[in-house]
N, C-alpha and C positions, 0 to 999 in steps of 0.2 A: 504494500500500500504506500502511496505517495502522500506528501503533506496535504492536509485538508484545507489549509489556508488558501485564499485566492491569490494567485501569483500577481505581482506587480510587473506587468510585461513592459511597461515603459522603462522601469528600472533595470530589468533584465536586458532589454535592448541596449541601454546605455552601458551596462557592464560588459556586453559582448564586443564593444569597440576594441580593436580595429577590424574585426571580422565583418564581412559583408552580410547584411541581413535584409529581410523583407517582411513587412507586415501587411502588404497589399493583399486584400481578401482573395483576389483571383489567383495570385501566385500561391498563397497558402493552401487554397482549395486544391489547386493542381498538384502541388507537392504532397498532398495527403492521399493521393490516389495511386493504385497500381492496377493490375489487370484482374482484380477480384471480380469484376463484372462478367467474366466468363461464367461465373456461377450465379444463378438467380437467387439462391439462398444467401450467399455472401453479399450479393448486391443489396438485398433487403436489409441485411444486418449492418453493413459498413458504409452505405452511401452517405450517411449523415455524420460520419466520424471525421473530424478535422483537427489539425494542429492549431497552434496559436501564433507561431513565429517561425520563420525559416532562416537558418544560418548557413552560410556558404563558405566554409574555410578553404583556404588555398594551400595550406601546409599542415603537416602533422602538429606543429606548434600551435597553429590556430585551432585545430581540432581539439587539442588538449585544453585550450582556453575555453572553448565551448562547453566541454565536459565539466570543467571546473566551475564555471558560472552556473550551469544547470544543477550541479551537486550542491553548491552553496545556497541556491534558491529552492532546492528540493522539487524540481519540476521534471516531468517525464521527458524522455528523449527517444526519438525514433531516428535511426540512421537510414539514409536512403541513397541508392545509386541511381540507376536508370529507371527504376520502378517497373520492371518487367515481370515481377512475380505474379502468381495467379491466386494466391491464397490470402491476400491482405497482409503480407509480411511487413510492408512499408506503410500501413495505415495506422495512424495514432488513435488507439482506442480510448485513451484518457486525455486527449489533447496534448499540449506541451510544445517542446522545441523539436522541430524537424531539422536535422543536420544533413544537408545535401552535399555529397562528397565528390561530385563530378569535377570540381575544380582541382582536386588532388589527383592529377592525371599523368604525372611524369612516368616515363619508362626509365628506370634508374640504372639497370645493368642487364646486359645480355651475354650469354656465353654458351658453349656447347652443352645442350641439354637443359638449359634453364633460362628463365627471364625473371627479373625482379622489378616490380612495378608498384606504384602507389595504388591504393584501393579504389580510387575513382577512375582509373584508366578504362577506356572503352575496349572491349574485346577485339573489335575490328581494327582499332588503332594498334593494338599489340601485335596482331597477326601481320598487319601491314609493315610494322617495324622489323619483324622477324624475317619476313620473306626474302629481302635482299641478302640476308646472312645464311639462307638455306634452311631455315627452320620455321615451324609453325606450332601453335599451341596443341597440346595432346588432345584437347577437346574444347568445344565452345558451344554456346547455345545458338538456336536458330535466330535469336534476337540480338546477334552480336553487334549490330550497328548502333544499338542504344543501351545494351547491357554493360554494366561495369563489372570488373573482376571481383570487387568486394561483394557486390550483390549476388553474383553467381556462386561464389564460395559460401556466402552466408545462407543462401536459400535454394541453390540448385543442387543437382545430383549427377546428371549425365548430359550428353549432348553429341554434337557431330564429332566423331572421332572415338566415342566410347565403344564402338563395335570392335575397334582395334586395341584401344589403350585402357579400357575399363572406365568405371565411373570416377568421379572426383575423389571418392574415398579410397580408391585403389592405392595401395602403398606406393609412394613415390610420385604420385600425380601432383599433390600439393607438398612442396618441399619445406616451406617456412611461412609462418604468419607472425607479424608484429601487431600487437593490439594494445590499446590504452584502457585503463580502468576509468570508471565514472566516479571520481572522488574529488574533493576540493584541491588535492594535489595529485593529478592523474599520474599513474605509474605505467611504464611500458613493460610488457611481458612478451617474450619471444617463444613461440611454439615451433618445435622442429620434430621431424620423424613422425611417429604415430601420434604424438601429442597434438599435431595439427587438427586431429579429429575432435579435440576439445572445443574448437572454434567453428569447424565446418558444420554447416547446416543447423546452426543455432539461431538463425533469424536475427542476429544482432542483439540477443538478450544478455550476453555475458561479456561484452567488450567491444571496443570500437577499433576495427582493423585499420591500420595505416599503410602497411606494406605487405605484399604477398609475393612469394617466389614459387613459380610453377615449373613443372616439367615441360620441356619442348621436345619435338621430334623432327627429324629431317623432313622437309617439305617435298612433295612430289607433283608431277604434272597430272593433276586430278581432272577427270572427265566426268561431267554430270550426266547421269544416265536415267532413262525412264523406260521400263519395259511393260508391255500390256499382256494381260491374261484373261481368258474367258471365264474362269471360275476363281473364286476367292481362295479355295483350298489349294489350287495349283499355284496361285501367286504367293500364298503364305509358304508353301513347301519350297518354292524357289528362294524365298527370303531366308528360310532356315538353312538351305543348302549353301547360299552365299555367306551367311553368318558363320557357318561351320567350316568353310574352306580354309585351308592353310594360308598363312600370310604370304607365303612364297608362291601361291597359286593365284589368289586374287586378294590384293591388299586393300580391301574396301575401307572407306571412312564413314560410310552411312549405309544403313540397310533398313528401309521403311516399306511397309506394305499398306496400301491405301485402298479402301473399298471404292468401287466405281461410282457409287452414289455421292461420295465425298468429292471424287475427282471431277464430277460434274460442276462443282463450285470453283473450279480453277479456270476462269475465263481467259487468262493470259496464255493458257496452253492450247487454246482453240486453233486448229489448223496444224498442230504439231503432234497431238495425241488423239487417236480415235475415241469417239464417245463410247461409253458403256464398257470400258476396259478397266479391270482392276490393275493397279499400278505397283510395280516394284521400283522404288526410287533409291538411287545409290550414287556414290562417288567412288570411282575406281581409277587407279593409276593407268596412264596411257599404255604402258607396257603390258598390262593385264587385260586390255580391252577385248582381245580375241578370246581369252579364257572366259570372260564374262559373257560374251556373245554365245559361246558354246554352252555355258550353263543355262542361259535363257532358252536356247533352242531345245536342249535336252529336257527341260522341264515344261515345255509346251507353250512358251511365251514368244513374244515378238519384241525386238529392241526397236523402239520408236524414236528415241532421242539419245544422242551421245555427242556432247559438245564441250569444248573447253571454254575458258573464261572469255577469250576474245570472240569466239563464235556466239556465245551467250549474249555478250554486250551488243554485237552487231544485230542480233535478232530481237534485242530489247526484252529479254526474258529475265525473270528473277533467278537467283541461285536455286538449285534443286533442293537445297535444305530448307527453303521457304515453303516447301510442300511436305515438311516432316515435322516431327515433334509437335509442340502446340501452335506452330504456325498453321498447321492443318486446321485446327479449331478456329483460328482467326480468319482463315479464308472463308469458312462457312458463315461465321458471325458477321462478316462484312455485308453479307446478303440477307441474313435472317437472324435477328437477335433472339428468337425463341429457342435457338439451339444452345446446348451446353455440352459438357464432356464429363468423363470419369477416368480414373486411373486403375487399371486392372492388371494384376500379376497373373501370368500364364503358368499353370502348374507344371506342364511338360512342354517346353518350347518345341520339341520335335514332333509333337502329335498334331499334324495339320488337320486330320479328320475331326478331332475333338474341338479344335478352334472353329472349324467350319460349322460343326453342329451347334455350337453356342451362337454363332452368327445367325443361323436359321431359327434357333429358339427365341432370339430376341426380336426377330421380325423387323418391321419398317421403322420402329422407334429408335433403334440402335444400329449405327453404322460403324463397323470396326476399323481400326487403324493401328497397326502393330509396329513397335520399334524394337529392333534387336540390339542388344549390347553384350558385352562380355564381363564376367567377374572372375578374376584369377584364371582366365582362359576358358571358363565354361560359358556357353551361350545361355543368356537369359532373355526373356521377352516380356514386354508390357503392352497392353492394349490401351490406347487413348481414344476410346470411341466417341463419336458424335452421338449425343442423346437429344431427342426432341422432347423437350421438357413440358410437363403438364402440371404436376403437383408434387410436393415433397413425398407424399405417400407412394405415388407411382414410381418416383425415383428410388425409394427404398425397396420397392418390389423388384425393380430391375437389378439393383445391387444383390438382392437375395437370390435371384436366378443365377447370377454368376457364382455366388458363394455355395449354392447347393451342389454345384458340380466341381467344387474344389478350387475355383478361381478366387484370388484374393483381391478385395476391394480396398484400395488405399484412397480413402475418401477425399476428393478434391474440393469438397464443399464445407470444410472445417477450417476456421481461422485460428488454429492452435497447433503447436508442434506435435503434441500428443493427441491421439484419438484414432480409433478404428485401425488397429494393427500397428500403430506407431506408439510404442511404449515410452514412458519417461526416460530421458537420458540423464542419469544422475551425475555423469561426468560434466555435462554442460552446466547443470544446476550448481554443482560444486564450484565451478569456475565463475558462475554468476555471483555466488556468495563472496568469492575472493575479489572479483573485478567490479562488482556492482552491489556493494553492501546495502545500499538504500533501496534497491529494486527499481531503479529509475529507467533502465534500458528496456524499451519496447514492452511496457507492462501490459498484462492481459494475454500475452501470446503463449505462455506456458501455464497449463492447468495445474501442473504439479508444484510450481514454485511456491504458491501460497501455503501449501501443506508442509513444506520443508524449510522455508526461509528462516525459521527460528533455530534450526540446527546449525552446527558448525560445518565448514566446508568438508572436513574430514568425515563427519557423520553422514553428510549427504552423499558423498562419493561411495561410502560403504553400503548404501542401500541397493537392494536388488529388486524391490517392489515397494509399493506404497502400503502394503499390509501393515497395520499397526501404527502408521504415521498419523 
């Protein structure tokens, strides 16, 4: 709980000097938003949640000053990058100070296999800086043009490249994180090795990231590919075959399977992709294009599009990864805001028949879209289906249909780190106790925090469940 006294925002604004600030209502409202409106449930819950003041630090020292002022005035703080999250991670539930980190965008150091950047650096800018040196990020989100690295590490999990290099939490993908505490005298803590997971995917509740060092990989001459299939089962089976292929056979960076009904909402592909085809969307290196073509032919598909960046720009087409991950949801929502989505874990990624049977069971209300990734070399798969929303009860029934057949629902309609198969991470909460003793950072986003905040950091970290707390 934060201080119940009404904050004196004019005094807080004065204390924040020399940091750039804005109390303009339009700016404050805009900076209080992310992509939570993908969910009709979250839209109803969060659309009236706003901060009070926006601060825009340019350096770690200015960020520390913001945290010091907030701590001395006991006001809530929400850290924000590009605001591309889907669950309201960057929405201030209790008002307060919004710290926009995008001015902290320096690329500090590059070297073989790594890049060190400030937390507000855009993913696209990092990749652009790495390319002349022959490297690229091991993974990045489909929203790389507006997503910051701090926001991705704080709220993301996988992206383009994860089919080869694993999710963010794969050992070695995040090398180091530097973060500041929310105290009158902010302290810097450096997380390295496995300890980076104490900060990763914590939604900014337990520290303010200033610098991040990430793994990079040698860049390749990537070809954006789209192949069409008559049946979803065949398309999914081809996706699994591609995901399972050895890196020396087909070194793919993306492996997405999109239902033909969703593909119908991709108007910019008209004239390039036949209608009513299920799509396998991928990025493969030029030297493996023949092997990719062979795989598509053997699995009953047709390769419709295979273009490099220069050809794509000449045709005025988007990157193929803009037809993957939650960009797929965005393509549909641009045309019809009655759609939403869900996040479904596939129990056996190799069972195409089971996936197709679930597609048939869900009918016209649910249109599947699968993303393949790897975890420690094993292929895993998630469905990010388009769902034509009617009521919360009907959405719950759709979720239950998945769960009855062993599919896992990771509910995209909850604005909390914990909930529906996401258990409390007491390592995160222990570091919140150490780095945010007043509980000022992103309050309300952890359901477990209020139950354990009275404990010491060591007592919190020792917990394995909330039983008896």
